[in-house]
Structure formats: C-alpha cells, structure tokens
DSSP file (Angstrom, degrees, kcal/mol; ACC not computed):
  #  RESIDUE AA STRUCTURE BP1 BP2  ACC     N-H-->O    O-->H-N    N-H-->O    O-->H-N    TCO  KAPPA ALPHA  PHI   PSI    X-CA   Y-CA   Z-CA
    1    1 A M              0   0    0      0, 0.0     2,-0.1     0, 0.0     0, 0.0   0.000 360.0 360.0 360.0 131.7  -24.7   18.5   -0.1
    2    2 A S     >  -     0   0    0      1,-0.1     4,-1.9     4,-0.0     5,-0.2  -0.294 360.0-104.7 -83.3 174.5  -23.3   15.1   -0.8
    3    3 A I  H  > S+     0   0    0      1,-0.2     4,-2.5     2,-0.2     5,-0.1   0.911 121.6  50.4 -63.9 -42.8  -19.7   14.0   -0.9
    4    4 A S  H  > S+     0   0    0      1,-0.2     4,-1.8     2,-0.2    -1,-0.2   0.877 109.4  49.3 -62.6 -40.1  -19.8   13.9   -4.7
    5    5 A D  H  > S+     0   0    0      2,-0.2     4,-1.8     1,-0.2    -1,-0.2   0.804 111.9  49.0 -72.2 -29.4  -21.3   17.3   -5.0
    6    6 A A  H  X S+     0   0    0     -4,-1.9     4,-1.8     2,-0.2    -2,-0.2   0.913 109.8  52.4 -66.6 -42.0  -18.6   18.7   -2.6
    7    7 A F  H  X S+     0   0    0     -4,-2.5     4,-0.6     1,-0.2    -2,-0.2   0.898 113.0  44.7 -57.6 -46.2  -15.9   17.0   -4.6
    8    8 A I  H >< S+     0   0    0     -4,-1.8     3,-0.7     1,-0.2    -1,-0.2   0.821 109.6  54.4 -68.6 -35.0  -17.2   18.6   -7.8
    9    9 A A  H 3< S+     0   0    0     -4,-1.8    -1,-0.2     1,-0.2    -2,-0.2   0.810  98.5  64.4 -72.7 -28.0  -17.6   21.9   -6.3
   10   10 A G  H 3< S-     0   0    0     -4,-1.8     3,-0.5     1,-0.2    -1,-0.2   0.742  96.6-148.8 -64.5 -22.8  -14.0   21.9   -5.1
   11   11 A G    X<  -     0   0    0     -3,-0.7     3,-1.5    -4,-0.6     4,-0.3  -0.385  46.4 -30.3  90.0-169.1  -12.7   21.9   -8.7
   12   12 A W  T >  S+     0   0    0      1,-0.3     3,-1.3     2,-0.2    -1,-0.2   0.743 124.7  72.8 -63.4 -23.4   -9.6   20.4  -10.2
   13   13 A G  T 3> S+     0   0    0     -3,-0.5     4,-1.2     1,-0.3    -1,-0.3   0.691  83.0  70.9 -63.9 -18.9   -7.7   20.9   -7.0
   14   14 A M  H <> S+     0   0    0     -3,-1.5     4,-2.4    -7,-0.2    -1,-0.3   0.837  91.3  59.7 -70.3 -34.1   -9.6   18.0   -5.4
   15   15 A Y  H <> S+     0   0    0     -3,-1.3     4,-2.3    -4,-0.3     5,-0.2   0.906 105.6  41.8 -69.6 -40.2   -7.8   15.4   -7.6
   16   16 A P  H  > S+     0   0    0      0, 0.0     4,-2.2     0, 0.0     5,-0.3   0.849 117.4  50.4 -73.8 -28.1   -4.2   15.9   -6.6
   17   17 A T  H  X S+     0   0    0     -4,-1.2     4,-2.3    36,-0.2    -2,-0.2   0.902 112.7  45.7 -65.7 -39.4   -5.4   16.2   -3.0
   18   18 A L  H  X S+     0   0    0     -4,-2.4     4,-2.0     2,-0.2     5,-0.3   0.859 114.1  47.5 -75.4 -36.0   -7.4   13.0   -3.2
   19   19 A I  H  X S+     0   0    0     -4,-2.3     4,-2.4     2,-0.2     5,-0.2   0.971 117.6  42.3 -66.1 -50.4   -4.6   11.0   -5.0
   20   20 A A  H  X S+     0   0    0     -4,-2.2     4,-2.3     1,-0.2    30,-0.2   0.926 115.9  50.4 -59.7 -43.8   -1.8   12.3   -2.4
   21   21 A G  H  X S+     0   0    0     -4,-2.3     4,-2.6    -5,-0.3    -1,-0.2   0.857 110.0  47.2 -66.0 -36.6   -4.2   11.8    0.4
   22   22 A L  H  X S+     0   0    0     -4,-2.0     4,-2.5     2,-0.2     5,-0.2   0.868 113.0  51.4 -72.2 -37.4   -5.2    8.2   -0.5
   23   23 A A  H  X S+     0   0    0     -4,-2.4     4,-2.7    -5,-0.3    -2,-0.2   0.949 112.2  46.3 -65.8 -41.3   -1.4    7.5   -1.0
   24   24 A L  H  X S+     0   0    0     -4,-2.3     4,-2.9     1,-0.2     5,-0.2   0.943 112.0  50.0 -65.6 -47.3   -0.7    8.9    2.4
   25   25 A L  H  X S+     0   0    0     -4,-2.6     4,-2.3     1,-0.2    -1,-0.2   0.884 110.7  49.3 -57.3 -40.8   -3.5    7.0    3.9
   26   26 A G  H  X S+     0   0    0     -4,-2.5     4,-2.4     2,-0.2    -1,-0.2   0.904 111.8  49.9 -62.3 -47.4   -2.3    3.7    2.3
   27   27 A T  H  X S+     0   0    0     -4,-2.7     4,-3.1    -5,-0.2    -2,-0.2   0.935 111.0  49.0 -61.1 -46.1    1.3    4.3    3.6
   28   28 A C  H  X S+     0   0    0     -4,-2.9     4,-2.2     2,-0.2    -2,-0.2   0.881 109.6  51.6 -61.5 -38.6    0.1    5.0    7.1
   29   29 A L  H  X S+     0   0    0     -4,-2.3     4,-2.5    -5,-0.2     5,-0.3   0.925 109.8  49.0 -62.4 -41.1   -2.1    1.9    7.1
   30   30 A R  H  X S+     0   0    0     -4,-2.4     4,-2.9     1,-0.2    -2,-0.2   0.976 111.0  50.1 -57.1 -50.8    0.9   -0.1    6.0
   31   31 A Y  H  < S+     0   0    0     -4,-3.1    -2,-0.2     1,-0.2    -1,-0.2   0.848 110.3  52.3 -51.1 -40.1    2.9    1.6    8.8
   32   32 A A  H  < S+     0   0    0     -4,-2.2    -1,-0.2     1,-0.2    -2,-0.2   0.863 115.4  39.2 -67.6 -40.6    0.1    0.7   11.3
   33   33 A S  H  < S+     0   0    0     -4,-2.5    -2,-0.2     1,-0.3    -1,-0.2   0.802 136.3  17.5 -85.8 -26.8    0.1   -2.9   10.3
   34   34 A R  S  < S-     0   0    0     -4,-2.9     2,-0.4    -5,-0.3    -1,-0.3  -0.722  80.3-154.8-143.6  85.7    3.9   -3.3   10.0
   35   35 A P        +     0   0    0      0, 0.0     2,-0.4     0, 0.0    -4,-0.1  -0.529  26.3 158.6 -73.8 123.0    5.7   -0.5   11.7
   36   36 A E    >   -     0   0    0     -2,-0.4     3,-1.9     1,-0.0     4,-0.4  -0.995  46.1-129.1-146.1 136.1    9.0    0.1   10.2
   37   37 A S  T >  S+     0   0    0     -2,-0.4     3,-0.6     1,-0.3    -6,-0.0   0.637 100.1  74.0 -66.9 -11.3   11.1    3.3   10.4
   38   38 A R  T 3> S+     0   0    0      1,-0.2     4,-0.6     2,-0.1    -1,-0.3   0.814  89.7  58.1 -69.3 -30.5   11.6    3.3    6.6
   39   39 A Y  H <> S+     0   0    0     -3,-1.9     4,-2.6     1,-0.2     3,-0.2   0.740  85.3  82.3 -71.4 -24.0    8.1    4.4    6.0
   40   40 A V  H <> S+     0   0    0     -3,-0.6     4,-2.8    -4,-0.4    -1,-0.2   0.908  89.7  49.7 -46.9 -56.8    8.4    7.7    8.2
   41   41 A P  H  > S+     0   0    0      0, 0.0     4,-2.8     0, 0.0    -1,-0.2   0.893 111.6  48.9 -57.3 -39.9    9.9    9.8    5.5
   42   42 A L  H  X S+     0   0    0     -4,-0.6     4,-2.7    -3,-0.2     5,-0.2   0.893 109.6  52.5 -57.3 -43.2    7.3    8.8    3.0
   43   43 A M  H  X S+     0   0    0     -4,-2.6     4,-2.1     2,-0.2    -1,-0.2   0.911 110.5  47.0 -61.7 -43.7    4.6    9.5    5.4
   44   44 A I  H  X S+     0   0    0     -4,-2.8     4,-3.2    -5,-0.2     5,-0.2   0.963 113.5  48.5 -55.8 -55.6    6.0   13.0    6.0
   45   45 A A  H  X S+     0   0    0     -4,-2.8     4,-2.6     1,-0.2    -2,-0.2   0.918 112.8  45.1 -54.3 -49.6    6.4   13.7    2.4
   46   46 A L  H  X S+     0   0    0     -4,-2.7     4,-2.3     1,-0.2    -1,-0.2   0.831 112.1  56.2 -72.0 -29.1    2.9   12.6    1.3
   47   47 A G  H  X S+     0   0    0     -4,-2.1     4,-2.4    -5,-0.2    -1,-0.2   0.941 109.7  41.8 -61.9 -47.7    1.5   14.5    4.3
   48   48 A L  H  X S+     0   0    0     -4,-3.2     4,-3.0     1,-0.2     5,-0.3   0.934 115.0  53.4 -61.9 -43.8    3.0   17.7    3.3
   49   49 A F  H  X S+     0   0    0     -4,-2.6     4,-2.3    -5,-0.2    -2,-0.2   0.894 109.2  48.3 -59.7 -41.6    2.0   17.0   -0.3
   50   50 A T  H  X S+     0   0    0     -4,-2.3     4,-2.3     2,-0.2    -1,-0.2   0.957 114.3  45.7 -64.8 -49.0   -1.7   16.3    0.7
   51   51 A L  H  X S+     0   0    0     -4,-2.4     4,-1.9     1,-0.2    -2,-0.2   0.910 115.7  45.2 -71.1 -32.9   -1.9   19.6    2.7
   52   52 A F  H  X S+     0   0    0     -4,-3.0     4,-2.3     2,-0.2    -1,-0.2   0.836 109.7  55.1 -80.9 -27.2   -0.1   21.7    0.1
   53   53 A A  H  X S+     0   0    0     -4,-2.3     4,-2.4    -5,-0.3   -36,-0.2   0.908 110.0  47.7 -60.9 -42.3   -2.2   20.2   -2.7
   54   54 A G  H  X S+     0   0    0     -4,-2.3     4,-1.7    -5,-0.2    38,-0.3   0.885 113.1  47.4 -66.0 -37.1   -5.3   21.3   -0.7
   55   55 A C  H  X S+     0   0    0     -4,-1.9     4,-2.6     2,-0.2    -2,-0.2   0.910 110.5  51.9 -60.6 -46.8   -3.9   24.8   -0.2
   56   56 A L  H  X S+     0   0    0     -4,-2.3     4,-2.7     1,-0.2     5,-0.2   0.873 111.0  47.3 -60.4 -44.4   -3.0   25.1   -3.8
   57   57 A G  H  X S+     0   0    0     -4,-2.4     4,-1.4   -44,-0.2    -1,-0.2   0.874 113.0  49.2 -70.4 -35.1   -6.6   24.1   -4.9
   58   58 A F  H  X S+     0   0    0     -4,-1.7     4,-1.6     2,-0.2    -2,-0.2   0.914 112.4  49.4 -64.7 -43.0   -8.1   26.6   -2.3
   59   59 A T  H  X S+     0   0    0     -4,-2.6     4,-2.4     1,-0.2     3,-0.2   0.927 112.7  44.4 -66.6 -46.9   -5.8   29.4   -3.6
   60   60 A T  H  X S+     0   0    0     -4,-2.7     4,-1.9     1,-0.2    -1,-0.2   0.816 110.1  55.9 -73.9 -20.4   -6.5   28.9   -7.2
   61   61 A G  H  X S+     0   0    0     -4,-1.4     4,-2.0    -5,-0.2    -1,-0.2   0.825 109.1  47.7 -68.7 -34.6  -10.2   28.6   -6.5
   62   62 A I  H  X S+     0   0    0     -4,-1.6     4,-2.9    -3,-0.2    -2,-0.2   0.929 111.3  50.8 -69.2 -46.4  -10.0   32.0   -4.7
   63   63 A I  H  X S+     0   0    0     -4,-2.4     4,-2.2     2,-0.2    -2,-0.2   0.881 111.0  47.4 -57.8 -40.9   -8.1   33.6   -7.7
   64   64 A T  H  X S+     0   0    0     -4,-1.9     4,-2.3     2,-0.2     5,-0.2   0.953 113.7  48.5 -72.3 -46.5  -10.7   32.3  -10.2
   65   65 A M  H  X S+     0   0    0     -4,-2.0     4,-2.3     1,-0.2    -2,-0.2   0.914 112.1  48.7 -61.6 -42.0  -13.6   33.6   -8.0
   66   66 A L  H  X S+     0   0    0     -4,-2.9     4,-2.2     2,-0.2    -1,-0.2   0.933 109.6  51.3 -58.8 -45.3  -12.0   36.9   -7.6
   67   67 A R  H  X S+     0   0    0     -4,-2.2     4,-1.5     1,-0.2    -2,-0.2   0.916 113.4  44.6 -59.8 -45.1  -11.3   37.2  -11.3
   68   68 A F  H  X S+     0   0    0     -4,-2.3     4,-0.9     1,-0.2    -1,-0.2   0.873 111.9  53.2 -70.0 -33.6  -14.9   36.5  -12.3
   69   69 A Y  H  < S+     0   0    0     -4,-2.3    -1,-0.2    -5,-0.2    -2,-0.2   0.841 107.6  49.1 -66.3 -34.9  -16.2   38.7   -9.6
   70   70 A A  H  < S+     0   0    0     -4,-2.2    -1,-0.2     1,-0.2    -2,-0.2   0.779 111.9  53.1 -78.8 -25.9  -14.1   41.7  -10.8
   71   71 A E  H  < S+     0   0    0     -4,-1.5    -1,-0.2    -5,-0.2    -2,-0.2   0.670  82.5 117.6 -76.9 -19.4  -15.5   40.9  -14.4
   72   72 A M     <  -     0   0    0     -4,-0.9     2,-0.3    -3,-0.1    -3,-0.0  -0.149  60.0-134.6 -58.5 138.7  -19.2   40.9  -13.4
   73   73 A Q        +     0   0    0      2,-0.1    -1,-0.1     3,-0.0     2,-0.1  -0.664  66.6   8.1 -93.2 154.1  -21.4   43.5  -15.0
   74   74 A G  S    S-     0   0    0     -2,-0.3     0, 0.0     2,-0.1     0, 0.0  -0.366 120.1 -11.9  77.9-159.4  -23.8   45.5  -13.0
   75   75 A E  S    S-     0   0    0     -2,-0.1     2,-0.1     1,-0.0    -2,-0.1  -0.621  72.2-138.8 -77.0 117.2  -24.0   45.4   -9.3
   76   76 A P        -     0   0    0      0, 0.0    -2,-0.1     0, 0.0    -1,-0.0  -0.430  15.5-133.5 -71.5 152.6  -21.9   42.5   -7.9
   77   77 A R    >>  -     0   0    0     -2,-0.1     3,-1.4     1,-0.1     4,-0.7  -0.927   4.7-142.4-107.5 127.1  -23.4   40.6   -5.1
   78   78 A P  H 3> S+     0   0    0      0, 0.0     4,-1.3     0, 0.0     5,-0.1   0.681  97.7  70.3 -58.3 -21.0  -21.5   39.7   -1.9
   79   79 A A  H 3> S+     0   0    0      1,-0.2     4,-2.2     2,-0.2     5,-0.2   0.797  91.0  62.7 -72.3 -21.0  -23.2   36.3   -1.7
   80   80 A I  H <> S+     0   0    0     -3,-1.4     4,-3.3     1,-0.2    -1,-0.2   0.954 102.0  50.3 -59.5 -49.8  -21.1   35.3   -4.8
   81   81 A L  H  X S+     0   0    0     -4,-0.7     4,-1.9     1,-0.2    -1,-0.2   0.868 107.5  52.0 -59.2 -34.7  -18.0   35.8   -2.8
   82   82 A Y  H  X S+     0   0    0     -4,-1.3     4,-2.1     2,-0.2    -1,-0.2   0.895 112.0  49.0 -71.1 -38.1  -19.3   33.6    0.1
   83   83 A Y  H  X S+     0   0    0     -4,-2.2     4,-2.9     2,-0.2     5,-0.2   0.939 110.5  48.7 -59.1 -46.8  -20.0   30.8   -2.6
   84   84 A G  H  X S+     0   0    0     -4,-3.3     4,-2.0     1,-0.2    -2,-0.2   0.900 112.1  47.7 -62.6 -40.3  -16.7   31.1   -4.0
   85   85 A F  H  X S+     0   0    0     -4,-1.9     4,-1.5    -5,-0.2    -1,-0.2   0.878 113.8  49.6 -61.2 -42.0  -15.0   30.9   -0.6
   86   86 A Q  H  < S+     0   0    0     -4,-2.1     4,-0.5     1,-0.2    -2,-0.2   0.940 110.9  47.7 -67.8 -46.9  -17.2   27.9    0.4
   87   87 A E  H >< S+     0   0    0     -4,-2.9     3,-0.9     1,-0.2     4,-0.3   0.866 111.7  50.4 -61.5 -38.4  -16.5   26.0   -2.8
   88   88 A S  H >X S+     0   0    0     -4,-2.0     3,-1.1     1,-0.2     4,-0.7   0.799 101.7  64.0 -77.1 -24.7  -12.7   26.6   -2.6
   89   89 A L  H 3X S+     0   0    0     -4,-1.5     4,-2.2     1,-0.2    -1,-0.2   0.619  79.5  79.4 -70.9 -12.9  -12.7   25.4    1.0
   90   90 A H  H <> S+     0   0    0     -3,-0.9     4,-2.6    -4,-0.5    -1,-0.2   0.819  88.3  57.3 -59.2 -33.9  -13.6   22.1    0.0
   91   91 A N  H <> S+     0   0    0     -3,-1.1     4,-2.4    -4,-0.3     5,-0.2   0.983 110.9  43.9 -61.3 -56.1   -9.8   21.4   -1.1
   92   92 A V  H  X S+     0   0    0     -4,-0.7     4,-2.2   -38,-0.3    -2,-0.2   0.886 110.3  53.9 -69.1 -31.3   -8.7   22.2    2.3
   93   93 A A  H  X S+     0   0    0     -4,-2.2     4,-2.3     1,-0.2    -1,-0.2   0.936 110.4  46.7 -60.3 -47.6  -11.4   20.3    4.0
   94   94 A L  H  X S+     0   0    0     -4,-2.6     4,-2.0     2,-0.2     5,-0.2   0.859 111.8  51.9 -65.6 -32.1  -10.5   17.1    2.0
   95   95 A A  H  X S+     0   0    0     -4,-2.4     4,-1.8    -5,-0.2    -1,-0.2   0.890 112.5  45.8 -70.2 -35.7   -6.8   17.6    2.8
   96   96 A L  H  X S+     0   0    0     -4,-2.2     4,-2.0    -5,-0.2    -2,-0.2   0.881 112.7  50.0 -70.1 -40.6   -7.5   17.9    6.5
   97   97 A L  H  X S+     0   0    0     -4,-2.3     4,-2.0     2,-0.2    -2,-0.2   0.889 114.0  43.3 -68.3 -43.7   -9.8   15.0    6.5
   98   98 A L  H  X S+     0   0    0     -4,-2.0     4,-2.1     2,-0.2    -1,-0.2   0.833 115.5  48.7 -65.8 -39.8   -7.3   12.7    4.7
   99   99 A T  H  X S+     0   0    0     -4,-1.8     4,-2.3    -5,-0.2    -2,-0.2   0.830 110.1  52.2 -74.8 -34.6   -4.3   13.9    6.8
  100  100 A T  H  X S+     0   0    0     -4,-2.0     4,-2.1     2,-0.2    -2,-0.2   0.970 110.8  46.6 -71.4 -48.6   -6.3   13.4   10.1
  101  101 A M  H  X S+     0   0    0     -4,-2.0     4,-1.9     1,-0.2     5,-0.2   0.956 114.5  48.7 -51.9 -52.0   -7.3    9.8    9.2
  102  102 A S  H  X S+     0   0    0     -4,-2.1     4,-3.2     1,-0.2     5,-0.3   0.927 106.7  54.3 -60.1 -44.9   -3.7    9.1    8.2
  103  103 A T  H  X S+     0   0    0     -4,-2.3     4,-2.2     1,-0.2    -1,-0.2   0.896 106.3  54.7 -52.1 -42.4   -2.3   10.6   11.4
  104  104 A L  H  X S+     0   0    0     -4,-2.1     4,-1.7     2,-0.2    -1,-0.2   0.910 111.3  43.3 -58.3 -45.4   -4.6    8.2   13.3
  105  105 A A  H  X S+     0   0    0     -4,-1.9     4,-2.0     2,-0.2    -2,-0.2   0.891 112.0  53.2 -73.5 -37.6   -3.2    5.2   11.5
  106  106 A A  H  X S+     0   0    0     -4,-3.2     4,-2.0    -5,-0.2    -2,-0.2   0.810 106.0  54.1 -64.1 -30.3    0.4    6.5   11.9
  107  107 A S  H  X S+     0   0    0     -4,-2.2     4,-2.4    -5,-0.3    -1,-0.2   0.879 105.3  53.3 -77.9 -34.1   -0.1    6.9   15.6
  108  108 A V  H  X S+     0   0    0     -4,-1.7     4,-2.3     2,-0.2     5,-0.2   0.980 110.8  47.6 -51.2 -56.8   -1.2    3.3   15.8
  109  109 A G  H  X S+     0   0    0     -4,-2.0     4,-2.2     1,-0.2    -2,-0.2   0.871 111.4  49.8 -52.2 -43.7    2.0    2.3   14.0
  110  110 A A  H  X S+     0   0    0     -4,-2.0     4,-2.1     1,-0.2    -1,-0.2   0.885 110.8  50.7 -66.3 -40.0    4.1    4.5   16.3
  111  111 A W  H  X S+     0   0    0     -4,-2.4     4,-1.8     2,-0.2    -2,-0.2   0.876 111.7  46.4 -61.9 -39.6    2.5    2.9   19.3
  112  112 A R  H  X S+     0   0    0     -4,-2.3     4,-3.0     2,-0.2    -2,-0.2   0.878 111.8  51.4 -69.6 -40.2    3.1   -0.6   18.1
  113  113 A L  H  X S+     0   0    0     -4,-2.2     4,-2.3    -5,-0.2    -2,-0.2   0.864 109.0  50.0 -67.0 -37.7    6.7    0.3   17.2
  114  114 A A  H  X S+     0   0    0     -4,-2.1     4,-2.3     2,-0.2    -1,-0.2   0.907 109.2  52.9 -66.3 -43.8    7.3    1.7   20.7
  115  115 A R  H  X S+     0   0    0     -4,-1.8     4,-2.3     1,-0.2     5,-0.3   0.940 110.1  48.2 -60.7 -46.6    5.8   -1.6   22.2
  116  116 A Q  H  X S+     0   0    0     -4,-3.0     4,-2.5     1,-0.2    -1,-0.2   0.923 111.3  49.4 -63.1 -38.1    8.3   -3.7   20.1
  117  117 A A  H  X S+     0   0    0     -4,-2.3     4,-2.0     1,-0.2     5,-0.2   0.908 111.4  50.3 -64.6 -36.7   11.2   -1.5   21.2
  118  118 A Q  H  X S+     0   0    0     -4,-2.3     4,-1.4     2,-0.2    -2,-0.2   0.893 112.2  46.1 -68.0 -38.8   10.0   -1.9   24.8
  119  119 A A  H  X S+     0   0    0     -4,-2.3     4,-1.1    -5,-0.2    -2,-0.2   0.940 111.4  51.8 -70.9 -46.0    9.8   -5.7   24.5
  120  120 A A  H  X S+     0   0    0     -4,-2.5     4,-0.6    -5,-0.3    -2,-0.2   0.836 110.8  48.5 -61.4 -32.2   13.1   -6.0   22.8
  121  121 A A  H  < S+     0   0    0     -4,-2.0     3,-0.4     1,-0.2    -1,-0.2   0.791 108.5  54.5 -78.1 -28.9   14.7   -3.9   25.6
  122  122 A A  H  < S+     0   0    0     -4,-1.4    -1,-0.2     1,-0.2    -2,-0.2   0.755 105.5  52.0 -75.3 -20.9   13.1   -6.1   28.2
  123  123 A T  H  < S+     0   0    0     -4,-1.1    -1,-0.2    -3,-0.1    -2,-0.2   0.649  85.9 101.7 -94.6 -15.6   14.6   -9.2   26.7
  124  124 A V  S  < S-     0   0    0     -4,-0.6     2,-0.2    -3,-0.4    -3,-0.0  -0.521  78.5-124.4 -60.9 119.6   18.2   -7.8   26.7
  125  125 A P        -     0   0    0      0, 0.0     2,-0.2     0, 0.0    -2,-0.1  -0.546  26.1-117.7 -75.5 147.2   20.1   -9.3   29.6
  126  126 A A              0   0    0     -2,-0.2     0, 0.0     1,-0.1     0, 0.0  -0.521 360.0 360.0 -83.6 150.9   21.5   -6.6   32.0
  127  127 A R              0   0    0     -2,-0.2    -1,-0.1     0, 0.0     0, 0.0   0.388 360.0 360.0 -89.7 360.0   25.4   -6.4   32.4
C-alpha cells in the first residue's frame, strides 16, 4: 500500500491531522534552527492538536465502520471489521509519525538552547 493509498484510506480525518502535523513540524524545525523559548507553547499546542486530530479521525472511522456493519444484510463477515479498524488506524499512524519527527527536531533545539545557556553561564565572571 502506497502512502497516497493509506492517506485516502484514512478518510477525512487525515486532512486536519496532516495540516496540524505539518505546522508542528515547521515550528519544531524553526525551533531547532533558532531555539527560543517563545516557540515552546506553540509546539505543545500543535503537538496536542496533531495527536487529538489523529484520535478523532480514528474514532469517527470506527463509528462509521460499526454503523455500516450493523446495517449489513445477510451474514456479516468479521473481516470487514478488521479492514475498518485498519483503515481507521491510518489517522493515528500519521499523527504519531508527524509528532515523532517533530519531537526529534524539538530535541535538537532543546539541546542547542542548553548549550547556549551553558556557554553564557561560562562567560559570566564569578563573584
């Protein structure tokens, strides 16, 4: 399954997850290149938004799948449930992928900020 197939299979919930995740990744990359504490609240908010959007897409996918499963005529097949769960999990996977990449970038920024603080402390004369 290609990335575009997985994105389409995830349904409408993939769009807010992708938008929030890309905004998060951009903010974290900016923080990595120029670590300033003013970016931290935005990174936290976008990280939560990305994870919540992925969970919302998963939840609505499960609700839709169960509604169609309950309305099926004849003998329902359990395989349909497996496909429904699998498609719904694409939302969670995208959210986790984007937040993981963003966390790596934010960690670089935090490391650089700590090094800057350490260098600044070393240049202050002792009393």
